[in-house]
VOPAGU-2260 file (C-alpha; in pm, 1 decimal, decimal comma):
REM VOPAGU-2260
SITE   aa  ch    i         X         Y         Z
SITE  MET   A    0     167,1    2368,0   -3110,1
SITE  GLU   A    1     451,7    2115,6   -3328,6
SITE  LYS   A    2     470,2    1953,8   -2994,0
SITE  LEU   A    3     117,5    1874,3   -2940,7
SITE  HIS   A    4     119,4    1756,3   -3307,5
SITE  ASP   A    5     403,7    1494,1   -3277,6
SITE  LEU   A    6     266,0    1368,6   -2943,7
SITE  VAL   A    7     -62,4    1307,8   -3065,3
SITE  ILE   A    8     108,3    1143,8   -3395,4
SITE  GLN   A    9     232,8     932,5   -3134,3
SITE  GLN   A   10       0,0     862,4   -2951,3
SITE  GLU   A   11    -222,1     713,6   -3214,9
SITE  GLU   A   12      65,5     444,4   -3269,6
SITE  VAL   A   13      29,6     334,4   -2907,3
SITE  ASP   A   14    -187,9      91,0   -2775,3
SITE  PRO   A   15    -507,2     216,4   -2687,4
SITE  GLU   A   16    -540,0     146,8   -2326,6
SITE  SER   A   17    -197,6     307,7   -2286,5
SITE  GLN   A   18    -271,6     613,3   -2443,7
SITE  LEU   A   19    -282,7     988,1   -2304,1
SITE  THR   A   20    -543,9    1140,8   -2184,5
SITE  HIS   A   21    -581,2    1520,1   -2424,7
SITE  ASP   A   22    -537,4    1646,8   -2055,0
SITE  GLU   A   23    -204,4    1438,8   -2013,4
SITE  MET   A   24    -109,2    1515,0   -2344,5
SITE  LEU   A   25    -196,5    1923,3   -2253,1
SITE  LEU   A   26      26,6    1870,0   -1955,0
SITE  GLN   A   27     300,0    1700,9   -2094,1
SITE  VAL   A   28     385,8    1969,8   -2320,3
SITE  LEU   A   29     332,3    2308,3   -2193,7
SITE  SER   A   30     411,2    2210,9   -1850,3
SITE  GLN   A   31     262,9    2225,8   -1510,2
SITE  LYS   A   32     235,9    2525,1   -1326,5
SITE  SER   A   33     131,4    2557,3    -924,7
SITE  GLY   A   34    -254,5    2650,6    -942,2
SITE  TYR   A   35    -370,8    2619,8   -1263,3
SITE  PHE   A   36    -327,1    2406,3   -1564,7
SITE  ARG   A   37    -172,1    2525,4   -1830,9
SITE  GLY   A   38    -395,0    2610,0   -2104,0
SITE  LYS   A   39    -694,3    2457,6   -1911,1
SITE  GLY   A   40    -720,5    2727,9   -1680,1
SITE  ALA   A   41    -797,4    2593,9   -1321,5
SITE  GLY   A   42    -785,2    2236,4   -1283,6
SITE  ILE   A   43    -481,5    2082,4   -1097,1
SITE  ARG   A   44    -416,1    2268,7    -766,2
SITE  PRO   A   45    -134,8    2120,7    -522,2
SITE  PRO   A   46    -203,7    1949,6    -251,2
SITE  THR   A   47    -286,2    2164,1      56,3
SITE  LYS   A   48    -103,4    2096,4     343,6
SITE  ARG   A   49    -352,2    1915,5     513,7
SITE  THR   A   50    -380,2    1654,6     217,0
SITE  ARG   A   51       9,7    1622,7     268,1
SITE  TYR   A   52     -62,9    1573,5     650,6
SITE  LEU   A   53    -356,4    1355,8     636,0
SITE  ASP   A   54    -121,7    1141,6     384,0
SITE  ASN   A   55     210,4    1157,3     579,9
SITE  MET   A   56     -21,1    1045,9     865,8
SITE  GLN   A   57    -219,6     764,7     678,9
SITE  GLU   A   58     142,0     630,6     611,9
SITE  GLU   A   59     271,9     587,3     967,1
SITE  VAL   A   60     -14,9     478,5    1032,3
SITE  GLN   A   61       9,3     197,4     767,2
SITE  LYS   A   62     408,5     141,1     817,6
SITE  ALA   A   63     281,4      96,2    1226,3
SITE  ILE   A   64      56,9    -175,1    1129,1
SITE  GLU   A   65     305,8    -382,2     931,9
SITE  SER   A   66     553,9    -330,8    1227,3
SITE  ALA   A   67     303,7    -473,8    1503,4
SITE  ARG   A   68     136,0    -738,2    1243,9
SITE  GLU   A   69     496,6    -826,0    1184,6
SITE  SER   A   70     621,8    -866,4    1570,8
SITE  MET   A   71     288,5   -1029,7    1602,3
SITE  ILE   A   72     398,4   -1346,3    1377,4
SITE  GLU   A   73     723,9   -1335,2    1535,5
SITE  SER   A   74     586,1   -1397,4    1844,3
SITE  VAL   A   75     293,7   -1701,3    1787,6
SITE  LYS   A   76     644,7   -1867,9    1562,5
SITE  ALA   A   77     806,6   -1844,5    1880,2
SITE  ASP   A   78     553,5   -1995,7    2084,4
SITE  VAL   A   79     474,9   -2231,7    1840,1
SITE  MET   A   80     797,1   -2362,7    1813,6
SITE  ASN   A   81     834,4   -2369,4    2231,7
SITE  ASN   A   82     506,0   -2567,8    2241,1
SITE  LEU   A   83     666,0   -2765,5    1971,5
SITE  GLN   A   84    1005,5   -2830,3    2153,6
SITE  GLU   A   85     801,6   -2911,3    2525,4
SITE  GLU   A   86     558,4   -3206,7    2339,8
SITE  MET   A   87     920,1   -3327,2    2152,8
SITE  ARG   A   88    1091,1   -3304,2    2491,6
SITE  ALA   A   89     749,2   -3486,6    2697,5
SITE  ASN   A   90     709,5   -3765,7    2401,2
SITE  VAL   A   91    1112,6   -3853,7    2436,5
SITE  SER   A   92    1039,1   -3867,2    2833,0
SITE  ASP   A   93     772,5   -4147,7    2774,9
SITE  GLU   A   94     943,2   -4302,6    2548,0
SITE  LEU   A   95    1204,6   -4344,3    2733,2
SITE  ARG   A   96    1043,7   -4416,9    3102,6
SITE  ALA   A   97     825,0   -4676,9    2866,3
SITE  GLU   A   98    1176,1   -4826,8    2778,8
SITE  ILE   A   99    1357,8   -4771,7    3090,1
SITE  ARG   A  100    1004,9   -4949,9    3254,4
SITE  LYS   A  101    1015,5   -5270,1    2997,7
SITE  SER   A  102    1377,8   -5284,2    3000,7
SITE  VAL   A  103    1358,0   -5354,8    3454,7
SITE  GLU   A  104    1070,1   -5549,9    3416,6
SITE  ASP   A  105    1250,8   -5768,5    3163,5
SITE  ASP   A  106    1540,6   -5797,8    3391,0
SITE  ILE   A  107    1299,7   -5900,2    3645,2
SITE  SER   A  108    1135,3   -6179,6    3467,6
SITE  ASN   A  109    1466,1   -6321,6    3389,0
SITE  ASP   A  110    1599,8   -6286,1    3728,5
SITE  LEU   A  111    1254,2   -6466,0    3807,6
SITE  MET   A  112    1316,8   -6704,4    3576,4
SITE  MET   A  113    1645,6   -6776,6    3692,9
SITE  GLN   A  114    1552,4   -6829,8    4029,9
SITE  ILE   A  115    1294,8   -7088,6    3966,2
């Protein structure tokens, strides 16, 4: 009983938003026992096998979704990088062709001018 009294006094000094509920204080003082909330009767029940199974499955599904999402992001990044590289190569090729054409045209013009 003294532990509960000390805990109640301690909780009065704590910020109201972070105070423990009465049930939480009883749980802390009396401890939890499987199947019931000590001092309060039936209340807290251990999770069933089905609940634990469903929780595990949900966790695995979330991990699989996250893994698939990361894989898709990496795939999209790789595609975007490949497309950018191809565009850059095409632009460089076009620019080089234009420069070579201009250079050839200038050379032909200069040759023609010299012949005249």
